C-alpha positions as CSV (number, residue, x, y, z in Angstrom):
1,M,-0.1,0.2,-0.1
2,M,2.8,2.4,0.9
3,Q,4.9,1.7,-2.5
4,Q,1.7,2.5,-4.5
5,I,1.1,5.7,-2.5
6,L,4.6,6.6,-3.0
7,R,4.5,5.6,-6.9
8,D,1.6,7.4,-7.5
9,L,2.2,10.3,-4.9
10,Y,-1.5,10.3,-4.3
11,I,-3.8,8.8,-1.7
12,D,-7.5,7.9,-1.6
13,P,-9.4,10.7,0.5
14,E,-11.4,8.2,2.3
15,L,-8.4,6.2,3.3
16,L,-6.7,9.7,4.4
17,T,-9.6,10.2,6.6
18,E,-9.0,6.8,8.4
19,L,-5.4,7.9,9.4
20,N,-4.5,9.5,12.7
21,D,-2.2,12.7,12.7
22,E,1.0,11.1,13.5
23,Q,0.3,8.7,10.3
24,K,-0.6,11.4,8.2
25,Q,2.6,13.4,9.1
26,I,4.5,10.3,8.2
27,L,3.0,9.8,5.0
28,F,3.3,13.6,4.0
29,Y,6.8,13.4,4.9
30,K,7.5,10.1,2.7
31,M,5.8,11.7,-0.2
32,R,8.0,14.7,0.2
33,E,11.1,12.5,0.4
34,E,10.0,11.0,-2.9
35,Q,9.6,14.0,-4.7
36,L,13.0,15.0,-3.7
37,R,14.5,12.0,-4.8
38,R,12.7,12.2,-8.2
39,W,13.9,15.8,-8.5
40,R,17.8,15.0,-7.8
41,E,17.7,12.0,-10.2
42,R,16.1,14.4,-12.9
43,E,18.8,16.7,-12.3
44,R,21.7,14.0,-12.6
45,E,20.2,12.9,-15.9
46,E,19.8,16.6,-17.1
47,S,23.4,17.4,-16.1
48,G,24.8,14.3,-17.9
49,T,22.9,15.4,-21.0
50,E,24.4,18.8,-20.9
51,R,28.0,17.5,-20.6
52,V,27.4,15.2,-23.4
53,R,26.2,18.2,-25.6
54,R,29.0,20.2,-24.7
55,G,31.5,17.6,-25.7
56,D,30.0,17.2,-29.1
57,S,30.2,21.1,-29.6
58,G,34.2,21.0,-30.6
59,K,35.3,23.0,-27.9
60,A,38.5,22.2,-25.9
61,V,40.5,23.3,-22.7
62,R,43.5,25.5,-23.2
63,W,46.2,26.1,-20.3
64,L,46.5,29.7,-19.3
65,Q,50.0,30.8,-20.1
66,G,52.4,33.5,-18.4
67,H,54.3,36.3,-19.7
68,D,57.3,33.8,-20.1
69,G,55.2,31.7,-22.4
70,E,55.0,28.9,-20.0
71,V,52.2,27.3,-18.3
72,W,50.8,29.7,-15.6
73,V,51.3,28.0,-12.1
74,W,50.2,29.1,-9.0
75,V,51.8,28.0,-5.7
76,M,49.2,28.1,-2.8
77,G,50.1,30.3,-0.2
78,N,52.8,32.3,-1.8
79,A,50.6,34.8,-3.9
80,P,49.3,37.9,-2.2
81,G,46.0,37.6,-0.6
82,D,46.2,33.6,-0.2
83,R,44.9,32.1,2.9
84,P,47.4,30.1,5.2
85,Y,47.6,26.3,4.4
86,E,46.4,25.6,8.1
87,Q,43.3,27.7,7.4
88,I,42.5,25.7,4.1
89,A,43.4,22.3,6.0
90,E,40.8,23.5,8.8
91,E,38.2,24.0,6.2
92,L,38.8,20.7,4.5
93,M,38.7,18.8,7.9
94,A,35.4,20.7,8.7
95,E,34.0,19.9,5.2
96,R,34.9,16.2,5.5
97,A,33.6,16.1,9.3
98,R,30.2,18.0,7.7
99,R,29.8,15.3,5.1
100,Q,30.6,12.1,7.5
101,A,27.8,13.8,10.0
102,Q,25.4,14.1,6.9
103,L,26.1,10.3,6.1
104,E,25.4,9.3,9.7
105,A,22.4,11.5,9.7
106,Q,21.0,9.6,6.5
107,E,21.7,6.1,8.2
108,L,19.8,7.1,11.4
109,W,17.2,8.3,9.2
110,R,16.8,5.2,7.3
111,E,16.5,3.2,10.5
112,K,13.8,5.8,11.8
113,E,12.2,5.4,8.4
114,A,11.9,1.6,8.8
115,E,10.8,2.2,12.3
116,I,7.8,4.4,10.9
117,E,7.2,2.1,8.0
118,Q,6.7,-0.7,10.5
119,K,4.4,1.4,12.7
120,F,2.4,2.3,9.6
121,R,2.0,-1.4,8.8
122,D,1.0,-2.3,12.3
123,A,-1.7,0.6,12.0
124,M,-2.9,-0.5,8.6
125,A,-3.0,-4.0,10.2
126,K,-5.2,-3.2,12.9
127,E,-7.6,-1.2,10.5
128,K,-7.9,-4.1,8.3
129,A,-8.7,-6.3,11.5
130,R,-11.4,-3.6,12.5
131,C,-13.1,-3.9,9.1
132,V,-12.9,-7.7,9.2
133,A,-14.3,-7.7,12.5
134,E,-17.3,-5.2,11.4
135,R,-17.8,-7.4,8.4
136,W,-18.1,-10.3,10.3
137,R,-20.9,-8.7,12.7
138,E,-22.8,-7.5,9.6
139,E,-22.8,-11.2,8.1
140,T,-24.0,-12.4,11.6
141,K,-26.8,-10.1,11.6
142,I,-27.7,-11.0,8.3
143,Q,-27.9,-14.8,9.0
144,E,-29.9,-14.1,12.0
145,D,-32.5,-12.1,9.8
146,L,-32.6,-15.2,7.4
147,R,-33.1,-17.6,10.3
148,R,-35.9,-15.5,11.5
149,R,-37.5,-15.2,8.1
150,E,-37.3,-18.9,7.7
151,E,-38.9,-19.6,10.9
152,E,-41.7,-17.1,10.0
153,E,-42.0,-18.9,6.5
154,R,-42.1,-22.5,8.6
155,K,-45.0,-21.2,11.0
156,R,-46.8,-19.9,7.8
157,G,-46.7,-23.2,6.2
158,E,-47.8,-25.0,9.1
159,E,-50.9,-22.4,9.5
160,E,-51.6,-23.2,5.7
161,I,-51.5,-26.9,6.3
162,R,-53.8,-26.5,9.5
163,R,-56.4,-24.5,7.3
164,A,-56.1,-27.2,4.5
165,E,-57.0,-30.0,7.0
166,E,-60.0,-28.0,8.1
167,R,-61.1,-27.3,4.6
168,R,-60.5,-31.3,4.0
169,A,-62.8,-32.1,7.0
170,R,-65.5,-29.9,5.8
171,E,-65.3,-31.6,2.3
172,L,-65.4,-35.0,4.2
173,Y,-68.5,-33.9,6.1
174,I,-70.3,-32.8,3.1
175,S,-69.2,-35.9,1.1
176,L,-70.4,-38.1,3.9
177,T,-73.6,-36.0,4.4
178,Q,-74.5,-36.6,0.7
179,D,-73.7,-40.3,0.6
180,R,-75.9,-40.8,3.8
181,Q,-78.7,-39.1,2.2
182,S,-78.2,-41.0,-0.8
183,E,-78.3,-44.0,1.2
184,R,-81.6,-43.0,3.1
185,E,-83.3,-42.3,-0.2
186,E,-82.2,-45.8,-1.8
187,D,-83.1,-47.9,1.4
188,G,-86.0,-45.6,2.7
189,E,-84.9,-46.2,6.1
190,D,-84.8,-43.5,8.9
191,K,-81.3,-43.8,9.8
192,E,-80.4,-41.0,12.5
193,W,-76.8,-39.4,12.2
194,Q,-75.2,-38.5,15.5
195,E,-73.5,-35.3,16.8
196,Q,-71.1,-33.5,14.5
197,C,-67.9,-32.1,16.2
198,I,-63.9,-32.7,16.3
199,I,-62.9,-34.7,19.2
200,S,-59.3,-35.9,20.4
201,R,-58.4,-39.4,21.2
202,Q,-58.4,-38.8,25.0
203,E,-62.0,-37.4,24.6
204,S,-63.1,-40.3,22.6
205,E,-62.0,-42.8,25.4
206,S,-63.4,-40.5,28.0
207,L,-66.8,-40.8,26.0
208,L,-66.6,-44.4,25.9
209,M,-65.4,-45.1,29.4
210,N,-68.7,-45.9,30.8
211,S,-70.1,-47.6,27.7
212,L,-70.8,-51.3,27.1
213,E,-67.9,-53.5,25.7
214,G,-68.1,-53.4,21.7
215,S,-69.3,-49.7,21.8
216,F,-67.5,-47.6,19.4
217,L,-67.5,-43.9,17.7
218,V,-66.0,-42.7,14.4
219,R,-64.4,-39.5,14.4
220,V,-62.2,-37.5,12.0
221,S,-58.4,-38.6,12.2
222,E,-55.7,-35.9,13.3
223,R,-53.0,-37.9,11.6
224,I,-54.4,-38.9,8.1
225,W,-57.0,-37.8,5.6
226,G,-59.7,-40.1,6.9
227,Y,-61.3,-41.1,10.4
228,T,-60.3,-42.9,13.5
229,L,-62.8,-45.7,14.9
230,S,-62.3,-45.7,18.6
231,Y,-63.4,-49.0,20.1
232,R,-64.1,-50.1,23.4
233,Q,-63.1,-53.6,24.8
234,Q,-63.0,-55.2,28.2
235,S,-59.4,-54.6,28.6
236,G,-59.4,-50.9,27.5
237,F,-59.6,-49.1,24.2
238,K,-58.5,-49.7,20.5
239,H,-58.2,-47.3,17.9
240,F,-58.1,-48.1,13.9
241,L,-57.4,-45.6,11.3
242,I,-59.9,-45.6,8.1
243,D,-58.3,-44.1,4.8
244,A,-60.5,-41.8,3.0
245,S,-57.8,-40.2,0.9
246,G,-58.8,-41.9,-2.2
247,D,-62.5,-42.4,-3.6
248,Y,-63.1,-45.2,-1.3
249,Y,-62.9,-46.1,2.3
250,S,-61.1,-49.0,4.0
251,F,-59.1,-49.7,7.3
252,L,-55.4,-49.3,7.4
253,G,-53.4,-52.5,7.7
254,V,-56.5,-54.4,9.1
255,D,-59.0,-54.8,6.2
256,Q,-58.4,-54.5,2.6
257,N,-61.9,-54.5,1.5
258,R,-62.8,-51.2,-0.3
259,H,-66.2,-49.5,0.4
260,A,-67.9,-46.5,-1.7
261,T,-68.7,-44.8,1.6
262,L,-68.2,-44.8,5.4
263,A,-71.8,-46.0,6.1
264,D,-70.9,-49.1,3.9
265,L,-67.9,-49.9,5.5
266,I,-69.8,-50.0,9.0
267,E,-72.7,-51.8,7.5
268,F,-70.3,-54.5,5.8
269,H,-68.5,-55.4,9.0
270,K,-72.0,-55.2,11.0
271,R,-73.3,-57.8,8.6
272,D,-70.3,-59.9,9.0
273,L,-70.4,-59.8,12.7
274,R,-74.3,-60.7,12.5
275,S,-73.8,-63.6,10.4
276,A,-71.0,-64.9,12.7
277,D,-72.8,-64.6,15.8
278,N,-76.7,-65.0,15.0
279,G,-77.3,-61.1,14.6
280,R,-76.5,-60.3,18.3
281,H,-74.8,-57.0,17.4
282,A,-76.9,-54.1,16.6
283,L,-76.5,-50.5,15.6
284,S,-78.0,-48.3,18.5
285,K,-79.8,-45.1,17.2
286,Q,-79.0,-43.0,20.0
287,R,-77.1,-39.4,20.3
288,V,-73.9,-39.7,21.7
289,T,-74.3,-36.4,23.4
290,Q,-77.1,-37.7,25.6
291,R,-76.2,-41.3,25.6
292,L,-72.5,-40.7,26.9
293,G,-73.1,-37.4,28.5
294,M,-70.7,-35.4,26.1
295,S,-70.8,-31.6,26.1
296,P,-71.0,-29.8,23.1
297,V,-67.7,-29.1,21.3
298,S,-67.4,-26.0,18.9
299,A,-65.0,-26.7,16.1
300,E,-65.4,-28.4,12.6
301,F,-67.3,-31.3,11.6
302,I,-66.9,-35.0,12.3
303,T,-69.5,-37.8,12.2
304,V,-69.8,-39.7,15.5
305,L,-71.4,-43.2,15.5
306,Y,-72.3,-45.3,18.5
307,L,-72.2,-49.0,18.1
308,Q,-73.0,-51.6,20.4
309,G,-71.7,-55.1,20.2
310,F,-69.4,-54.3,17.4
311,L,-66.5,-57.0,16.9
């Protein structure tokens, strides 16, 4: 960075504002030194060029001659007005001492210059580290913002899925009602549909707790697109999933028979049980709310069936 600044003799104003006063003085001094160095180098080049031009002009040196025709010679100290030899020697020694002191000062300055450059490099390194730290903090902030947006997007997706599930429950209710109405018209039977509500697994077991063995109810499943059949047995409860994701109804993993409606599935297993046990299993036409003491639940829709002696 320093070499580029000295080569161009220019520093970016934004970078200059980030330097302290000591660094600015050091930088300006170095730039001035570079200007002087270039000026001296240019002077030497121009002086050499001038000597070459003079040599090509055909001029020559002629020795000065005295009255006797010989080369004029001056003996230092013998001519009138000449300075004494001792004075000239002292002046020469003083000049030699001055040059020696100048060389020592230049050497000292080179050491000082190296120290200044090291300080400048250290300052630049600290400034670079500060910029890296600020950039890291900015990137961390961006990552946190992205994680927050991802979490919000995930919540919105979960909300959309929940709403889709509610819409599916409504569709299933409408489809089930239509199928039941069609079955009523065809059979001419007055089959009563029971209370409509969404209940959990714990609520279904509470409803069946005081019921007879073999009683069950059908509710909208919270796990799949379909229903759950909750069954009361002597040792406890069982829950069977009914798949309604396609255009048919069937038990998952229990019975591979497919039925056009949920009522057909229930009727099929009821007939199967009647034929196997002389028909002592019968469908009860009582409302679950009153039969089991269930309080009304305000939610979406589900068909709750109550059957005694099933299975």
